[in-house]
Steps between C-alpha positions, in 0.01 A plus 500: 500500500323503836718791619419695184125435543508612863694816413260574213196450719645732765574764238144470363358544848718805549699356789814697574699185591446320167869531407616355832257211471625428147863500618410264783347259246806516274728438802295193586532373139876561509533313829314202354745498200784430743780723359853393600866589443738237344868541591765286317836389643787550239846338481777658289648296212862509389606649166645276227802575284574269205869451416567350154838328468593454131726194464471453125803408287589859409541576871797261500708743293815618683426710808123478489462201731682679781287811448182296527615320815599826672179680403272216606674466837493874574139545389385196696662642812351844434148365451528290816595816694189691392221482761199294402644392165527149356729386216388284207805386305446363148787346301479518118680190376667439165279385213534399136240765418702780659437707813137465613520799733159644408331167572672484838385856584139429403484175696661650809257795501198277445600286798491795744213729615521828315423695819822371664742543206753769593750459218666280237879490456659318205873428496559427129678605183166621364497260203173308513334294226136490611409869500141414403453354851575826683207622717306804383569687821635475853361629830855539631828633357714272280876545535738343246861460612718432196809285515808556284714807445433827311794429267369158393468441126436208270509419129245256369392330178130538421331273244205699367377250241611152401339249261406152618524350149705565192541350156826314451745706298293819523575795724288579803533817706565536871435848643714596797665786678785549746419749773677645802321565830609695802801725542725398213867590559674715242735223389201282404325765291641362177194541280529144366580153629608169353225243447594132463268282295504125439251238382511164683825609665699506175664766279480784750496845340561838662332823390495851646153634582391842631375543855137577588385449141263236362650305214417200281731200493462258206541128578471205261381161638739245355317177572166350594407490866625725777758765406627663820619855438729620776556875534740642757665828596852558615498554877545861606718576806304609805151399387275333755474163325573325172197270533297724267775535240395192304189352342419167340228487234367172364385522139336189361632449147235375258509433131265696280454197273714191450589495133562152361599395149406139416648352182375154402726337244218286361142402582482211751272351761650699791515837324179625662632414847732799519250731333214406733723538805621847409167629369329398825717748693351850474839652586668349193512654154567213259625511143486154343640395164479151353725432202280321247710543185875503567733602215597141427140395438401496133134418436456680170252757637582858392567736786234747387238228533581425865311657790806474726687804627873540480693437821618851616842373604688828484244690708468225764858381540699811419303820547255417783650197670564694821126566534440134590536347845513143367553327166375140466627274223250214471635215279697756305741381227780699341378515139651821374218723624728699732848611386792435739514862622143467629597204717797699625264783590279255692807382694585862578140559614525209748837603640364849567202375698259338257368143511444217253321171548557213259239225481675245279381204301690260273648797310736552798687187394516597130730719296234772530547522877521843662817378665676516164403866454679802655247457781665171602760645743231631736287182503535296821550160333657343194296239302658162437295441184292226656121502533360265765169361378360320803248574779649650814387665821648846572677515836631781720872509570654613830540845345142479376370444852677819609437719195181713530409419138444132583491485882177347621385383157551136599242516778550345843731229357730657237672163446174349371288781353154423371575606142438365153784395272654682204600318181802674349800717585839604366821399673719791605806562716480796743772763471657735751307568819160414357256347748307187406160527671327200337615179332324270256585175327820331622538787753594734217447877553147610421481854641819709522521851643795734469607862538696674226637839591203698631244280325340156527483197273267202546508183289227234490637203302160352414194627316270258682388723789164538326421138596454615859251763385301235309483277810708218349540231771367743756686804368710726720563861611552630147368854544679556832831369365489712186384806692787468743755451224374807315484724808839383629643598162345845548662534845192485719625537864296209639681259265859603570705198604737716705287736705481657842144593595359682801130486581389758755190351662416723796684802634868412531456122458680371190521159335819454302504253211821402326473308173816346367627215287758419768465240774503756781457870573558747780540623754342819373687818587264784594644850538271736689455877456749565781763273344441207736555164325281202594551142383167328429520121445294353216313169526428267207142515375519273197753446219688821431286698743609638838293720732527692827256707707645813655374813674686826441585705809386828343374650174755606243707383207658154525759344271488124448789290375562131440805425292468702179131569555416851618166657586381824654193481723299800619303442822271790569646842431879525474469777760241426773230762536657619822807617308327673210515829691733517797554871582294576811205727426128511583309645201216248535461563874525880482128573433387292798771651721391853410130426545557349845722783621807279529852539365776336293842508666837336438663277759836625377420814706446284808202327655244775578372555853145394579245739650129527567324783317140616513271449205519788251858588590817424301604137540866548408774753510859585593586561862817590685590133529423420137193396302191367674174331408174502689213270575154629585340388833141392436359501859293195421295340779248224557188489727545245779171556698163684511327665809126598486365761748141646517479867416307566834406265781132416552451730798638794301251439220221477760609828661520672161155387393346588838667842499360583155152390601518705823621805312206472263256466788644802676483701180136416458412562872629858487269596221242763617144522374438772247 
């Protein structure tokens, strides 16, 4: 400001040296500001090349491991030979979720300064399962070196849609296709292949299906609980692997509604027990008839004056008997209501998979006993004609402690259960292989369970179970006992006395449970997906119950066997994710490769040479010695020091200012008067 004022004053006075005086003032102001030059000392940084080594399960296919080893060794040596270049090697390990190559790329790039990244090289088969993790862009070229051979091909089974649940006895649909990938040889271009289908490892069927076409496969769940549907292809010669030629689908069989027919032979104190039990279950459709006026009852009341309905015997026991899952005869007497052919039809219904439960009273010991009808041959006991009229305490037998229907009912001390007594029962003699689960007075059979053909028969030789429900002498587990009897009759899986269960808790950890009426079980024979057989010992875990904890070595389909018991267990996918697609290709990596200026090359043509190429030039090509790939030098550096130097020394500023002032003075002294 002072320099400007001085120059302005000189100009106003008309002095010829006003400009020089102004410059001298500005030079003085500049000298006071202390201008200086700052010079930094730089040190060059090395370039970084990331080498991704894919060691996932699909890389273990024949020939690929050797290709990976050779490529990694040659590339490591080539990168080490480049001046000012460092190697960052990242190994992509095997995983249950497939090849996490994109995640490995993103993490490796994020860990390095972008200004030093010269290139990324991935030695892989190109099959990754985390494409959403790929970076949006790269500051350096990405080169993908594919393992395998150009003539590789594979045939695989693809499950497009599969239900998790299905109604028992009703068809569900599985959508699938069989497709070929890669270079399929002429001898394998058949147009169709054989598909093997089995449910729970039984009754395998073979059908011919077209290739590369979606189709619907109907399957019918045959029982409650897990129905394992195994689908497999015939192996084709020359394909990469057969690990993706099979699939295991677990369909949980459920009943739409449990249909129960309850026939009470006469009104009695315990009649409501069965009705209340079955009506309390929302999954049960109950039809209940109580016979109030049998044909042999003559009371003089005309039929047209009664409000009772006729018992629809023909519809229930002849036309629609197969619609029921269980028929309960509660204190039923043979009084001419049902003709003999109806009883024969009931016996046929049981032998073909139906179930009956007989809750008997004193009529069991009379001439009106069901045992004397055509139904008698399928009943599990024969009455002696004696009715025991005395209080007794129901007890579990040895079989009863093992059988799921009664196991655990006795509490911590099954020899002295805290139950109330019953007052009456009929004496019977078990027949055949019937199992006595509970005894009553004089250790006579009280609850008898038996299998007839494909069906079930249960016999309760007393009508006094209702005393437990009324709390007589403390009562007892009435509802639980009757529920178990009814559901065992309807073949609920959790109540099967001979069962082999597998509970998958976490990953590949399995808890095997073997229920049996025998004194021992095991060892359990486990056949793995590769055919390896493992013997797993079972340890006792209560009467009739044996368990073992086991961890499977790999996902897949396992077959379990113990004596006559067979079970198919699916752990994870039958084909691990790594083997869903095995032909080497890089469709998911191609956009990033193209955007970064990199390349996709096959190791079957040899390991490419490594070069340094300038930014903006091609980063791959074919030379005289074969294919090559390039990395881009980044010329990155870091500042290691800083030197500050004044623009002019003090004496120079003084000389400059003095010179300008002198020049102005001289210019003014030469001015002549007008």
